[in-house]
N, C-alpha and C positions, 0 to 999 in steps of 0.2 A: 737204160732199162725200159722195157715195154710196159707202159702204164696199164694196158688192157690185161696183161698177165697178172700184174699186181692186184687189180680189182678182182679178178677171178679167184686168185689165191685168198684174198681177204674175205670174200664171200664164203669160200669153202671152209674157212677156219671157224669152228663152232665157238672157240673161246673169244674170238673177236666180236661175235654177236652178243655174247653174254656181257662183255665188258662195256659195250655201248649202252646196254640197258642199265648197267651198274652206275653210270654217271649220274643218275637221278638219286642215288642213295646218299646218305649222309657221308661227308668226306672224312676219311681217317687221317689225312694229312692236309694241313692248311699252312702255306707259306705266305706271310703277309709283309710287304714293304721291307724286304730284307736288303740291307746294305752292308758291304764290306769294303774297307779302304786300307790300302797299304801306304804307310808313311815311309818314304825313302829319302835318301840324300838328294835325289834328283827332283823330288816333289811328291805331291799327293796323288795317288792313283786309285780311282774308284773301280774296284774289280767287279762288284755287284751293285747295280743301281736300281733300287726300288723294285725288286723281283717279287712277284706274287703269283701263286697258282694253288689249286686244290686237286686232290686225288681221292677217289673212293677206294675202298678195299677191293683187291683183286684186279686193279688196273695196272697196265704196264705203259710207262711213258718214256719215250726216247728223247734224250737231250743232245742236240747236235749244234755244230757251229765250228768255225775255224779255231785253230790253236790260239789260246789267249783270250777267247771270248767270255770266259768265266764259268765254264761247265764244272771243272774240278773244284774251283773255289766255292761254288754253290754246294757241292757235296760236302766239303770240309766244313763249311759254315753250318750246315744242317746238323753235322755231327759235333759241333762246337770244338773243332780241331784246328781252327785258324791260329797260326803262330805269329809272333812278332816278326816283322814290323806290321803285320796285318791286324785289323781290329774290326769286330762286328759293331757297326755304328748304331744300327737300329733294326727293328723288325721282330717278327714272331715266327717260330716253327712249331706249330701245334700238332702233336700226334695223339690222337684219341683223347682230346680235351686237355692235354698237358703241354704248356709252352716250354720247350726245351731251352730257349734262350734265357728264361728267367730262373732256371734251376741253379742251385749252388753246385760246386764241383763234384761233391759226393753223390748227389742225386743224379747229376748228369752221367757220372760214371756208371751208375746202376741202370740208367735209361739206355745206354749203349748195349746192344745185343738183345735186351729185353723188349724195348720199344722200337728202336731204329738200329739197323745193322749196316755196315759198310764193307763191301767186297772190293779190296784194293786193286789197282791196275797191275802191279808187279807182284805176283804171288811168291816168286822166289825171294823177294826182298822183304816180305811181310811175315814170313815164318822164321822162327828162331832156329838157326842151323844146328845148334848143339842140344836141342831138346827133341824127344820123340813127339810124333804127331799127337799121340794120345795124351801125353803130359800137357801139351799146349791146350788141348780141348778141355781137359779136366780143370786146368787153371781157370779157364774162361767161365766154366759153370760154377766152380767154387767161389769165385769172386762175387757172384750174384746170388747163389744159393748156398751159403756157408753151412747150413744145417742139413743139407742133403746127404744121404748115406752114400758111401763110396760105390756100392753095388748099383744104386739107382743112377749115379752119375755116369758110370761106365756103360750102363745100358742105354742111357740117353745119347752118349757119344757114338756107340755102335749103331744105333738107329739112325743118327744123323749121317754117318758115313754110308750106310746102306741106302739112304735117300738120294745120295748123289752117285750111286753105282760104284762105290769103292769097296774093295775086299776088306774084311775085318782085319787082315794082316797089316793093313796100313796103319792101324792104331799103334803098332809096335815099331814102326819104321821111322827113319830120320828123313827130313826134307830132301837131302841130296840123293836119296834112293828112289825118288819119284820123278816122273816125267813132268814137263811143264803143264800139260793138261790135268794131270792128277793133282799137282799142287794147287791149281786154280780151283778144282773141285773140293779140295780140303778147305780152302778159304770159304767156299760156299757152305760147306758143312759146318764150319765154325760160326758162320753168320746166321744160320738157322737153328742153332742149338736151343735157343730160348723162344723160338717162334715169334720173332718181331713182327710188328704191324707194317713197318716200312723197311724196304731193302734198297740200298743204293749200290749199284754195280758200276764202278768207274773203269770203263774200257776193259771189261773182263776177258776179252779175247785178243788183246794186243800181244804180239810176239808168238802167237800160236798158228800152226798150219790150219788150212781151211777145214780139214776134216775134224780136227780137235775143236776148232771154233764152233762148228755145228754141234758137237757133243756137249760143249760147255753151255751153249745157249739153250739147248733142249733140256739140260739139267736145271738151269734157272727157271725155265718155263714150267717144268714139271713140279719143282719145289714150290714155286710161287702159287700154282693152282692148289697144291696140297694144303698150304697154310693160309691161303687167301690174303697174302700180303700185297700192299702196293709196291711196285718196283719201278725205280728210276734207272734207266739204262743210259749211261753216258758213253758216247763213242763217235767215230767218224764214218763208220761203215754203214752207208745208207741202205745197202742191200740187206744187212742183218736187221736194221730197223724195220724195213718193209715187211720182213717175215715174222718178227717177234713182238712188236709193240702195238698198242691200241691207239695211242696218241703220240704226236711229235711236237716238241717245243724247240724252236730255233733261237739260239742266243747270238747276239752280236754286241760287242763292246759292253758287256755286263748287263744287257737288257734282254728280256724275252720279247723278241720282235714279232713272233707269230706262234700260236698254239692251236693245233687242230687235230682232227682224226688222221690216222696214217693214210687212209684212202684219199681224203681231201688234200693232204700235203703233197702227195705224189701226182695227183691228177689235176689239181686246181690250186696251186700255192698262190697266196695273195701278196705277201710282202715281196718287193723286188729282190731282196737278199735271198729269201727262200726260193724264189723263182730261179735265181742264178745258181743256187746250190743244186737244185733238181736238174737244171739244164747242163750242169757240168758232169753229170753221170754219163757213163758210156751207153750208147744207144745202138741197138741192133740195126736200126734203119740207116744210121750214118756211121758205118764201120770205119775206123781209122780217123774219125774227126772228133777232136776233143775241144770242148769249149770251156775255158777257164773264166774266173771272175777277175776283171781288170783291177789293177791297183793292189794295195796291201792293206791288211787290217790296221786300223789306227792305233797309235800308242795311247795307252790309258792315261799317260801323263799329259798328253796334248791332244785331247779329243776335239774334233771339228765342232764348230757352233751348230746349233740346230740339230738335225738328224745326223747321227754319227756316220751313217752309211752314204750320205749325199755325195761325197766326192767320187764314189764308185758306182753310183746309181744311174741307170739308163733312163729313168723316168723322173729325174730330179726337177723340182719346181723352185721358184724363188722362196716360197715359204719354208722349204726344207732347209735352206741355208741359215735361217734365223730363228726358227721356232722348233723346239723339240716335240715330236708327236707323242701323244698319250695313247693308251690302249683303247681300241674300239671293239665292241662286242658285235660279232656278225652272226647271222643265222647258223644253226648247227653247232652251237656251243663252241665257237672258235673266236679267237681274238687276234688282232693285228695292230701293230704300232706303225702307222703310215698315214701321211696327210692325204693320200689318195682316197682314204676311206673315212676321214673324220668330218667331211662336209665343209671344210674350210678352204679347199682348193678352188 
C-alpha cells in the first residue's frame, strides 16, 4: 500500500477530521483492565491480558492482529458472552457510566442492543432460518420494549431496514431468500434497532466479494454517523481499516501492543509487531515481493517469558526476554507496549 495515498485519502475524509477532534470529548466507552482466561485440560490460557482503552462517541476503531490474538474474545467479553471454559477474571466495560461486567444477567440482557450491540462475523449463522426477518426484528424490540405498540415496533423495524438500504419487502422474507450482503445488512439493521452507543462489528465483511464488502462498510459508516455510536471494527483487512476507521489498535497474545491514529499506524508504526504487519502489506513499489512475519504466534498455554513477541522480533534486546513491557503513552494520544520506548533500554 502506498502510504502517501493513505495520507491524502485520510486528509480528504471530513469524518476523519471530526473524529480526531472528538477524542477530547468524554468517553462513551471505557474498558479497564479486562482479563479473560480459558481453563482447559491442557492448562490455563489467558486470552485477554489487562486490556484497557477508551472511545468517545462517533469514533471508529479498528482492532487488528493475527488469528488467536484475542480480538473476538474481546468482543465477546464486552458483550458478556464468554462461555465455559472461558471466564472473565476481572475488569470493567463502562458504557455511558454503566459497568456491564457488574450487571446481573437480566440487566445485561437489556443492555445488549440498547447500550451495546454486536454484529456477528457469520450473518448466515446468526439469523434464525425458519423465522421471517421481520419476526426476528420484532422479537428483538419486544424483549426490550414490552409495552411498545405493534405499529410503533413495525415502524421502527422498517426505518432500520431503510437505514441500511434494504427494501421493505425484506421484512416478510426468510434468510435463505437473501444474498450474503443482504443478510449482513439485516444484522446491522437489528444491531441499530435501539440506537446503541457502542457497536462491535466482528469481521463483518468476511466471505463477501469485494464490491459487497464496500457496500457493507459504507452502510456501517453511514449508520454510525447517523446515531453517533462508537464503533469497534474487528478484522484482518488492513485496506478496509485504512479507509474506514479513525484509530487502530494492534493486538498480540491478548494484549493491546499499540494504539494510534490510522494515519500514524500506516505511516509511522512504533511497535515492531505493528511495523511487521504494515510491512507485510502488498506495495506498488515492490510488485511481486511479499514480506511475511517470521515464526508463529505463540500458544496462549505456553507464552514466552518477558515480551510475548520477542522470539519473532527483529529488534529484540536482553530485557525483552525477561521483563514484560507496560504501556507507554507517546505524543499524539498513542500508546505502545515496547521496551524501546519505556526508557529502560
